[in-house]
Every structure is written in C-alpha cells, then in structure tokens.
C-alpha positions in Angstrom: 72.8 111.7 31.4 71.6 110.9 34.9 67.8 110.6 34.9 67.5 109.7 38.7 64.7 111.4 40.6 66.3 114.0 42.8 64.9 116.0 45.7 64.8 119.2 43.6 62.5 117.4 41.1 60.2 116.3 43.9 60.2 119.7 45.4 59.3 121.4 42.2 56.8 118.8 41.1 55.0 119.2 44.5 54.9 123.0 44.0 53.5 122.7 40.5 51.1 119.9 41.2 49.3 121.8 44.0 49.1 124.9 41.9 47.9 122.9 38.8 45.0 121.3 40.6 44.0 124.7 42.0 44.3 126.6 38.6 42.6 123.7 36.8 39.5 124.0 38.8 39.4 127.8 38.5 39.9 127.6 34.6 37.3 124.8 34.4 34.8 126.9 36.4 35.4 130.0 34.2 35.1 128.1 31.0 31.8 126.5 32.3 30.5 129.9 33.2 31.3 131.2 29.7 29.6 128.2 28.0 26.6 128.4 30.3 26.2 132.1 29.6 25.6 131.2 25.9 22.8 128.7 26.7 21.2 130.2 29.7 18.0 131.0 27.7 17.6 127.2 26.9 17.6 126.4 30.7 15.5 129.2 32.4 11.8 128.9 32.5 11.5 125.4 30.9 10.8 123.3 34.1 13.7 121.1 33.7 14.3 118.5 36.5 17.4 118.3 38.6 18.4 115.2 36.9 18.4 116.8 33.5 20.4 119.8 34.8 22.9 117.6 36.5 23.6 115.8 33.2 23.8 119.1 31.5 26.5 120.4 33.9 28.3 116.9 33.9 28.7 116.6 30.2 29.5 120.3 29.8 32.4 119.9 32.4 33.7 116.8 30.7 33.7 118.5 27.2 35.7 121.5 28.5 38.4 119.5 30.4 40.8 119.5 27.3 40.5 123.3 27.0 41.2 123.9 30.7 44.4 121.8 30.6 46.5 124.4 28.6 45.2 127.3 30.7 45.9 125.5 33.9 49.5 124.6 32.9 50.2 128.2 31.7 49.1 129.7 35.0 50.5 127.1 37.3 54.0 127.0 35.6 54.1 130.8 35.7 53.2 130.9 39.4 55.6 128.2 40.2 58.7 129.6 38.8 57.5 133.1 39.7 57.5 132.0 43.3 60.9 130.4 43.0 62.5 133.5 41.6 60.8 135.9 44.0 62.1 133.9 47.0 65.7 133.7 45.4 65.3 129.9 45.3 65.9 129.9 41.6 69.1 131.8 42.1 70.2 129.2 44.6 69.4 126.4 42.2 71.5 128.1 39.5 74.3 128.8 42.0 74.3 125.0 42.7 75.3 124.3 39.1 71.7 123.1 38.0 70.7 124.8 34.8 67.1 126.1 34.0 66.4 123.2 31.7 67.5 120.7 34.4 64.9 122.2 36.8 62.3 121.9 34.0 62.8 118.2 33.3 60.3 116.8 35.8 57.5 119.3 34.8 58.3 118.5 31.1 57.6 114.9 31.8 54.5 115.8 33.6 53.2 118.2 30.8 53.9 115.5 28.2 51.7 113.0 30.3 49.0 115.7 30.4 49.3 116.0 26.6 48.7 112.4 26.2 45.9 112.4 28.6 44.3 115.4 26.7 44.5 113.5 23.4 43.0 110.5 25.0 40.3 112.6 26.6 39.4 114.2 23.3 39.5 111.1 21.3 37.4 108.9 23.7 35.5 110.7 26.4 35.1 114.2 24.9 33.1 113.0 21.8 30.7 111.1 24.0 30.2 114.0 26.2 29.7 116.4 23.2 27.2 114.2 21.6 25.2 113.8 24.9 25.4 117.6 25.5 24.1 118.3 22.0 21.2 115.9 22.5 20.3 117.6 25.7 20.5 121.2 24.1 18.4 120.2 21.2 15.9 118.5 23.4 15.7 121.6 25.6 15.1 123.8 22.6 12.2 121.5 21.6 10.7 121.4 25.0 9.3 125.0 25.0 9.1 126.3 21.5 7.7 129.6 22.5 11.1 130.6 23.4 12.7 129.5 20.2 10.5 131.3 17.6 12.9 133.4 15.3 12.1 136.7 13.7 11.6 137.1 10.0 11.5 133.2 9.0 8.9 130.6 9.2 9.1 128.3 12.2 7.9 124.7 11.9 8.6 123.3 15.4 5.0 123.0 16.1 3.1 120.1 14.5 1.0 120.9 11.6 1.8 124.6 11.9 4.1 127.0 10.2 4.4 130.3 12.2 6.0 133.7 11.0 6.7 136.5 13.2 7.9 139.8 12.1 9.2 141.1 15.5 9.5 139.6 19.0 9.7 141.3 22.3 12.1 139.2 24.3 11.2 140.7 27.7 7.4 140.4 27.5 7.2 137.4 25.1 4.8 139.2 22.8 4.8 138.6 19.1 4.0 141.1 16.3 3.1 140.8 12.7 2.0 137.1 12.9 1.1 134.9 10.0 0.2 131.3 10.5 -0.4 128.3 8.2 -2.3 125.5 9.8 -2.6 122.2 8.0 -5.5 120.1 9.1 -6.3 117.3 6.7 -4.4 118.4 3.5 -2.8 121.5 1.9 -6.2 122.3 0.3 -7.7 122.7 3.8 -5.0 124.9 5.1 -6.1 127.7 7.4 -4.3 131.1 7.0 -4.4 133.3 10.2 -3.1 137.0 10.2 -2.8 138.9 13.4 -1.3 142.2 14.5 0.0 140.7 17.7 -0.1 137.6 19.9 1.5 135.5 22.6 2.3 131.8 22.7 2.5 130.0 26.1 2.6 126.5 27.4 -0.3 125.2 29.4 0.2 124.0 33.0 0.2 120.4 32.1 2.8 120.9 29.3 0.5 119.0 26.9 -0.8 121.9 24.9 0.3 125.3 23.6 -2.2 128.4 24.1 -1.9 130.8 21.1 -3.5 134.2 22.1 -4.1 136.5 19.0 -5.4 140.1 18.8 -6.7 142.3 15.8 -6.5 139.7 13.0 -8.4 137.7 10.2 -8.9 134.0 9.8 -9.3 132.4 6.3 -9.9 128.7 5.9 -10.9 126.3 2.9 -13.7 123.9 3.6 -12.6 121.2 1.0 -14.2 118.4 3.0 -17.6 120.1 2.9 -17.6 120.6 -0.9 -21.0 119.4 -2.5 -20.8 116.6 -5.0 -20.6 117.8 -8.6 -19.9 121.5 -7.6 -16.6 123.1 -8.7 -16.8 125.8 -6.1 -14.9 125.3 -2.9 -16.6 126.6 0.3 -14.4 128.7 2.7 -14.8 130.6 5.9 -13.4 134.1 6.8 -13.5 135.6 10.0 -12.4 139.0 11.5 -11.6 138.9 15.2 -10.4 141.3 17.9 -9.0 138.7 20.2 -8.9 134.9 19.8 -7.3 131.9 21.6 -6.2 128.6 19.9 -5.3 125.6 21.7 -2.6 123.5 19.9 -1.7 119.9 20.8 2.0 119.7 21.8 3.8 117.4 24.2 6.0 119.8 26.3 7.5 117.0 28.5 11.4 116.5 28.0 12.1 113.8 25.5 15.7 113.0 24.4 16.3 113.6 20.8 17.5 110.5 18.8 21.3 110.7 18.3 20.9 109.9 14.6 19.6 113.4 14.1 23.2 114.6 15.0 25.2 112.3 12.7 27.0 115.3 11.2 28.3 116.5 14.5 31.9 116.1 14.0 32.7 117.1 17.6 31.0 114.0 18.8 33.3 111.6 16.9 36.6 110.0 17.6 39.6 110.2 15.2 38.9 106.8 13.7 35.1 107.6 13.3 36.2 111.1 11.7 38.5 109.2 9.2 35.8 106.7 8.3 33.1 109.4 7.9 35.3 111.5 5.7 35.9 108.5 3.4 32.2 107.8 3.3 31.3 111.5 2.7 33.9 111.9 0.0 32.5 108.6 -1.7 28.9 109.9 -1.5 29.6 113.4 -2.6 31.9 112.1 -5.5 29.0 110.0 -6.7 26.6 113.2 -6.5 29.3 115.0 -8.6 29.4 112.4 -11.2 25.7 112.3 -11.5 25.7 116.1 -12.1 28.3 115.6 -14.7 26.4 112.7 -16.4 23.3 114.9 -16.6 25.3 117.7 -18.2 26.7 115.4 -20.8 23.3 113.9 -21.6 21.9 117.3 -22.2 24.6 119.0 -24.1 26.7 116.2 -25.7 23.8 113.9 -26.8 23.8 115.2 -30.4 23.1 112.9 -33.3 26.3 111.5 -34.9 27.2 112.7 -38.4 28.7 110.5 -41.1 32.1 111.0 -42.3 31.0 112.4 -45.6 28.4 114.7 -44.0 31.1 116.0 -41.7 33.5 116.8 -44.5 30.6 118.5 -46.5 29.7 120.6 -43.5 33.3 121.7 -43.0 33.7 122.6 -46.8 30.4 124.5 -46.6 31.5 126.5 -43.5 34.9 127.3 -45.2 33.3 128.3 -48.4 30.7 130.6 -46.7 31.2 132.1 -43.3 28.3 131.7 -41.0 27.2 135.1 -39.4 24.8 134.6 -36.5 23.6 138.1 -36.4 22.6 138.0 -40.1 20.6 134.8 -39.6 18.9 136.4 -36.7 18.1 139.5 -38.6 16.4 137.4 -41.3 13.8 136.2 -38.9 10.4 137.8 -38.3 9.7 139.9 -35.3 7.6 137.2 -33.6 10.1 134.6 -34.2 13.0 136.9 -32.8 10.8 137.4 -29.6 10.3 133.7 -29.4 14.0 132.9 -29.7 15.0 135.5 -27.1 12.3 134.3 -24.7 13.3 130.6 -25.2 17.1 131.5 -24.8 16.4 133.7 -21.7 14.3 130.9 -20.1 16.9 128.3 -20.8 19.6 130.4 -19.3 17.6 131.2 -16.1 16.7 127.6 -15.8 20.3 126.6 -16.0 21.4 129.3 -13.5 18.6 128.1 -11.1 19.8 124.6 -11.5 23.4 125.5 -10.9 22.5 127.5 -7.8 20.6 124.5 -6.4 23.6 122.2 -7.2 26.1 124.7 -5.6 24.0 124.7 -2.3 24.3 121.0 -2.2 28.0 120.9 -2.9 28.8 123.8 -0.6 26.9 122.0 2.3 28.9 118.9 1.5 32.2 120.7 1.6 31.2 122.4 4.9 30.6 119.1 6.5 33.9 117.7 5.3 35.8 120.7 6.3 34.2 120.5 9.9 35.3 116.8 10.2 38.9 117.8 9.1 38.9 120.7 11.6 37.9 118.4 14.5 40.5 115.8 13.5 43.3 118.4 13.7 41.8 119.9 16.9 42.6 116.7 18.8 46.3 117.2 18.1 46.6 121.0 18.4 44.8 121.1 21.8 47.1 118.5 23.1 50.2 120.3 21.7 48.9 123.6 23.3 49.6 122.2 26.7 53.3 121.8 25.8 53.5 125.2 24.1 52.0 127.0 27.0 54.4 125.3 29.4 57.4 126.5 27.6 55.8 130.0 27.6 54.7 130.0 31.2 57.7 128.5 33.0 60.4 130.6 31.3 58.3 133.8 31.8 58.0 132.9 35.5 61.7 132.5 35.7 62.2 135.9 34.0 59.5 137.9 35.7 60.2 136.4 39.2 56.8 137.5 40.6 54.6 134.8 42.3 51.1 135.0 43.6 48.1 135.6 41.5 48.9 139.3 40.5 51.4 139.5 37.6 51.1 135.9 36.6 47.4 136.1 36.0 47.9 139.3 34.0 50.5 137.7 31.9 48.6 134.5 31.4 45.4 136.4 30.3 47.6 138.4 27.8 49.1 135.3 26.3 45.7 133.5 26.2 44.1 136.4 24.5 46.8 136.4 21.8 46.4 132.7 21.3 42.5 132.9 21.3 42.6 135.7 18.6 44.8 133.7 16.3 43.0 130.3 17.0 39.6 131.7 16.6 40.5 133.6 13.4 42.2 130.5 11.9 39.2 128.5 12.9 36.7 130.8 11.2 38.7 131.1 7.9 39.1 127.3 7.8 35.4 126.7 8.5 34.5 129.2 5.7 36.8 127.6 3.3 38.9 130.9 2.8 42.0 129.1 4.1 43.1 125.6 4.0 42.1 123.6 7.0 45.7 122.7 8.1 46.7 126.4 7.7 43.8 127.8 9.7 44.1 125.3 12.5 47.9 125.4 12.6 48.2 129.2 12.6 48.2 129.8 16.4 50.6 126.9 17.2 52.9 127.9 14.3 53.1 131.5 15.6 53.4 130.7 19.3 56.0 127.9 19.0 58.7 130.3 18.1 57.7 132.6 20.9 58.0 129.7 23.3 61.5 128.8 22.0 62.6 132.5 22.2 61.4 133.0 25.7 63.0 129.7 26.8 66.2 130.7 25.3 66.2 134.1 26.9 65.4 132.5 30.3 68.1 129.9 29.8 70.7 132.7 29.2 69.4 135.1 31.9 68.6 137.7 29.4 66.8 140.9 30.5 63.8 140.5 28.2 61.5 142.4 30.6 63.9 145.0 31.9 62.1 148.3 31.9 65.2 150.5 31.4 66.2 148.5 28.3 62.9 149.0 26.6 62.6 152.5 27.7 66.1 153.4 26.2 65.3 151.6 23.0 62.0 153.3 22.5 63.7 156.8 23.3 66.3 156.0 20.7 63.8 155.1 18.2 61.7 158.2 18.7 64.9 160.5 19.0 64.3 161.3 22.6 67.0 161.6 25.2 67.5 162.2 29.0 69.2 165.2 30.7 72.7 164.8 32.1 72.6 164.2 35.8 76.0 164.1 37.6 75.5 162.9 41.2 77.2 164.6 44.1 80.1 162.5 45.4 80.3 161.9 49.2 84.0 160.8 49.1 86.4 162.6 46.8 89.9 161.2 46.4 91.3 163.4 43.8 90.4 167.0 43.4 89.8 168.4 39.9 92.6 170.0 38.0 90.8 173.2 37.3 93.6 174.9 35.3 93.9 171.9 33.0 90.1 171.7 32.7 89.8 175.4 31.9 92.5 175.1 29.1 90.5 172.0 27.7 87.3 173.9 27.7 88.7 176.7 25.9 90.1 174.3 23.3 86.7 172.6 22.9 85.0 176.0 22.4 87.4 176.7 19.5 86.9 173.3 18.0 83.1 173.7 18.3 83.2 177.1 16.6 85.4 175.6 13.8 83.1 172.5 13.4 79.9 174.6 13.2 81.5 176.8 10.5 82.9 174.0 8.4 79.7 171.9 8.6 76.5 173.6 7.5 74.2 171.9 9.9 71.3 174.0 9.1 71.3 172.9 5.4 69.7 169.5 4.6 72.1 166.5 4.5 73.6 165.2 1.3 71.4 162.1 0.3 74.3 160.3 -1.3 76.5 160.5 1.8 73.5 159.6 4.1 72.4 156.5 2.3 75.2 155.3 0.0 78.6 156.7 0.9 78.9 156.9 4.5 81.8 158.8 6.2 82.2 158.7 10.0 82.3 162.0 11.8 85.5 161.7 13.8 85.7 165.2 14.7 82.5 165.2 16.7 83.5 162.1 18.3 86.9 163.7 19.4 85.0 166.7 20.8 82.6 164.5 22.7 85.3 162.4 24.1 87.2 165.5 25.4 84.1 167.0 26.8 83.3 163.8 28.8 86.8 163.7 30.3 86.4 167.2 31.5 83.0 166.5 33.0 84.2 163.4 34.7 87.2 165.3 36.2 85.0 168.2 37.4 82.5 165.8 38.9 85.0 165.4 41.8 84.4 169.0 42.7 82.9 170.4 46.0 81.7 173.5 44.5 77.9 173.6 44.0 78.0 176.2 41.0 80.4 174.0 39.2 78.2 170.9 39.7 75.3 172.9 38.4 77.1 174.0 35.3 78.4 170.6 34.3 74.8 169.3 34.5 73.9 171.8 31.9 75.9 170.0 29.1 73.8 168.0 26.7 74.5 164.3 26.0 75.7 164.2 22.4 74.6 161.8 19.8 77.8 161.4 17.8 76.5 159.1 15.0 72.7 159.8 14.6 73.4 162.7 12.3 75.4 160.8 9.9 73.4 157.9 8.7 70.2 155.9 9.8 71.7 152.6 10.5 75.2 150.9 11.2 75.0 148.5 8.4 75.4 149.8 4.8 72.7 147.5 3.2 70.1 148.7 5.6 70.7 152.2 4.6 70.6 151.4 1.0 67.3 149.4 1.5 65.7 152.3 3.5 66.6 154.7 0.6 64.9 152.5 -2.0 61.6 152.3 0.0 60.6 155.8 -0.7 58.3 156.5 2.3 60.7 154.9 4.8 63.7 156.7 3.2 61.9 160.1 3.5 61.2 159.5 7.1 64.9 158.7 7.9 66.1 161.6 5.8 64.0 164.1 7.7 65.0 162.4 11.0 68.6 162.9 9.9 67.9 166.5 9.3 66.4 166.9 12.7 69.5 165.3 14.3 71.7 167.8 12.5 69.6 170.7 13.8 69.8 169.3 17.3 73.5 168.9 17.1 73.8 172.5 16.2 71.8 173.5 19.3 73.8 171.2 21.4 77.0 172.8 20.2 75.7 176.3 21.0 74.8 175.1 24.4 78.2 173.5 25.0 79.9 176.9 23.9 77.7 178.9 26.3 78.1 176.5 29.2 81.8 176.2 28.7 82.3 180.0 28.6 80.2 180.4 31.8 82.2 177.6 33.5 85.6 178.9 32.6 84.7 182.3 33.8 83.5 181.1 37.1 86.5 178.9 37.6 88.9 181.7 36.8 87.0 184.3 39.0 86.4 182.2 42.2 88.2 178.9 42.1 91.6 179.7 40.6 91.7 183.2 42.1 91.1 181.7 45.5 93.7 179.1 45.0 96.2 181.8 44.0 95.4 183.8 47.1 96.0 180.8 49.4 99.3 180.2 47.8 100.4 183.8 48.6 
C-alpha cells in the first residue's frame, strides 16, 4: 500500500485543520461558559483580585480541553466533508478512483494524534489543573461564608460558632429562623441565641463578620463566674428586639491546603489512581477485618465445653426437646419485661452499630468507585475523539451540506445522545447501581456500531438520509399510500390502442366481480392462513398487472378526460392483505406474541376491506372509461374512417 503524502491529503488536511482550530475555540468557550454558570455565585461579590480570577479561568480552560477535543473533531469533520460534497469535490474525488476511506486516511492519522494528545493531557496536565481549580473553588467558598450558609443544617464554617438557618432569602441575603451555638471557653460556657430573622455581612476590612439579629433571645452559662463550693451555675438570659454581634473572621483569600483534597480522583494521574486504589483497598480491608474480629469476639467467645459435657448436653437435648416459649412462660412478669427490654436494647444497639459501620463502608466504596471511574475516563474521552470522527466525516459525506447550518444541528443531536448515555452511565456507576466498567463504557459501546454503520453507508454511497426512502417506509408501516398521478406527456410516439384497452378493461371488470364474489373480503381473515399457512394471491397480482399495462398504454393519450379517469385508479397493495411479513418465521413469531399478533391481524383485516373498496373503485372507473372511449374516441375514429 502506498503511504506517500499526496496533494489531496494536504488539501483535505488544510481544510480540516483550519476548521478544527475554529471549532475548538468555539467548543472551549461554550464549555467554559457552562462551567462558569455553575460557580458564578462563588465569584460574584467576594472582592477577588484579577490575579485570582485569571488563575481560575486559566485552570478551568486547561481542565476542559479534553472535553472540547471530541466536539471540535465532530463539528470540523462534518463541515469539511459537507463542504466537499456540496461543492461536488467529493464526487470528483470518487470519479478519480479514490475511495472515501483513502480520502479519510490523513484525517484518521491526525485524529489518532489528537487522541494520544488528549490522553497525555488528561494524565499529566488535567489532574494538576483540576486540583488547582478545586483549591481555588474551596478557598473562594471560605472567603465569604455569608454566601454559603445552607438551609436546614448546622453550618460550622465560622470559628467557634454553629449556625442553623431555617430559611434564606437569596435576593436580600436575609436569614430566618436562626439558632446559634457559640463556644467561648468550653462547651459548658456555650451561648445559645435564637432569633426570628437576621443578616450576616463582612466588614469593610474583611477581618470581621457583622451578625445583625432581630426579635430573639440570648441564653448563656457563666461557668467561669461560679462561686467556690456552690453547685449552682449562674447564667444570663436576655430578650432583645435587635442586636449586632461582631465575630472575628479573616475574610482575605487564603489558598486551601491540597492535603484536604486528597480524595479528589480527578486531580490524579493514572499511576497515582492505581497506587491510591491499592492503598485504599488495603486500608479498607483492614477496617473490614477489624469489624469481623469484633463480631467474633462478641458472639463466638463462648467457654469451651469438655467432650463429656458436650455428649451429655446432646443426649439431654435429644431426650427432652427444648421449647423456648415454654421456658419464657415460666418466668415472672417482671422477669419477662426485663428479658424483652434487654433483648430489644441489644438489637437496637446492634442495628445502630451496623448502620454506623455501613456508613463507613459505603463512603469507602464511593471513594474507590470514583477513582476507578476517573481511570476509565482517561481512556473513554480519548476514544471519543476517534468515534466522533467516524460519525462526523461519513455524515458530512452523506448529507453534503457545508457551513454552520445543518452540520451544527447534526453535531448537537449526536452530542446530546452521547451526553445522555454518558451521564446516565456515570451516575449509575457512581451510585454503585451498575459496574464501573459497564457504566463508563455504555456510551462508547453504543455509538461505536453507529459510527461503523454510518461509515459503511457512506463508503457504499447508500441513501441513509434520503427523505423519500424514509417517507415511503413510514407510509408502508402505517398503511398509508399516495394517489396515482400520471403526468401529461409532451411527446407521444405511439397512440393508445383504445379498442384493445376497452376489451381489457371489460375483462378486468369481470375478473374483479368474480374475485370479490369468491373472496369474502368483508369477513375476518383466517388466522391459520395468515400466520402459519401462507398462500400467495396470484389472481389479484394478475389483475393488477393487466390494469397497470392498460394505464401505461392509455397514458399516451391526448384526451384530458381519459387522463383524468386513469388517475382515478387506486394503487393496489397486492400482498399486504395476505400476510404481515415476507418471511414465514416472522409471521409465526408475531402470532406467538399476542399483542403484536392482534395488531397485525387487525391490520390485515383493514387491508382486506381497503382492497374491497379499491376493487369497487376499479370497476366504477373502468365502466366510466369504457363508456367514454366508446362514445367519443372510438365513435370519432369510426367517423373519420368513413
């Protein structure tokens, strides 16, 4: 095989390269805006410097580069071969004896290089960018805690303070249903503050938080003021209408330590993920073994019996069956209550202990699954570039529409399908519903056959997107049909043989009458003949063939009335009233599936009734046509001969 670089390869590569650069920056911009929209609340109103914002946008752009590669390849390959097809350059290439795959070869090489670059980016640059971005986001959230207070849970982001807010107004920043626990020296000196509403704001110097409260109470223990020898603890209780509290808080931007993000799998390379999975499995296995040892010590640490005692206990049990209910009934009421209480308390304690242990194990499994997902992501995102190329380039060759119109629509549809599959698989894998390999491999596994099918169709010049083909298939499926439309001929070589056509139409009328009498089309069809013993209807095929020959001969007429009448003939379906499918095994299968078989049986009956109406239309139209030809055309020809 000749691998020399040809002018055609250079031409296609230049076309693709310019479009790839443009579409890459467009896709990158769109992905960055989508990502920015998710974290816009963390950026606005926090007084971040331009340096911090520049770092945020830089690391965000680096992190999204691998995701922009497949989209850019899909769109640029679609536009490239759409332009070639629209300008008939692709037709000229094929006419020169160059196949479609040969015109793909330079772009296949470029796409594979992009795949390798994407994998390198994800394995080396992407993790660093993701870790830096996670540090920035976490630090931004800690910079102004008044924007991060959640509803319905205690917030401990403020030093020595736990804050509970029942409801929060995002627009005004006002808090409702406030409960505050403030620890000064110890838990014994905690102050409890309740307020109907309030507002938390940073001071101008970003060194303190100003908490404004309205309509509340303040309760505080005074443990440090307790008198010696006195058991009573003094306290202070205050009811207020409005109150302001100043809390020490450093609001300046401080970068969070990366050690706090050690479980962030997206910030690790493939080697780090592999090592961390081994470490996590080793650690979590040791936790599981400790749980197992605890259970063994509790339930299996029973005193050992001697062999004689064991034999005696077995003989005693065989001689007298042990009935637990009878033994329980012998106990006194107080003893029964105590036994039930002890048993219930033990069960509840075991349930609580198991729930606590399950929380630990579930969290461990979640962390390991996240690492496995990110390890597979590095391969699937790189493979996505190749899949999207073999979808985009053949589609462009089939559609043959360039520009940013149809290619953008097709690209968006393909990406939406991929995104739904990929996101569904990711969520199922993250939750542990599906295996990680299955969830992350779902989208590539389903779109790879699609890419192969589209490439095969483009290579063989199949009309995949021919509207007429799809419309006819849908009409056949729904039982619809078009009306006959015989066009007027500008040039007529042979005039119709009206006498022979009249005789043929009369014969067709007799055959139609006989057929309708012999075949009771109104009655429901025979189930056995429809699904199991198919017999072809040769008679209706013969009638239809003769009718079409007459119509073809009469289409050479110059008479407008004849042309009008032959367009009144229906287009017969000569097989649809006999069986659902051509293949016998499909008919048997459809009969065995009851709802499907019932649908096809009723559809068959409908075709029989439609055939009956068509035969009546044929007879009526033929009678009118024969009468018209005899009275006007044949009579006129006879007069001219005289």
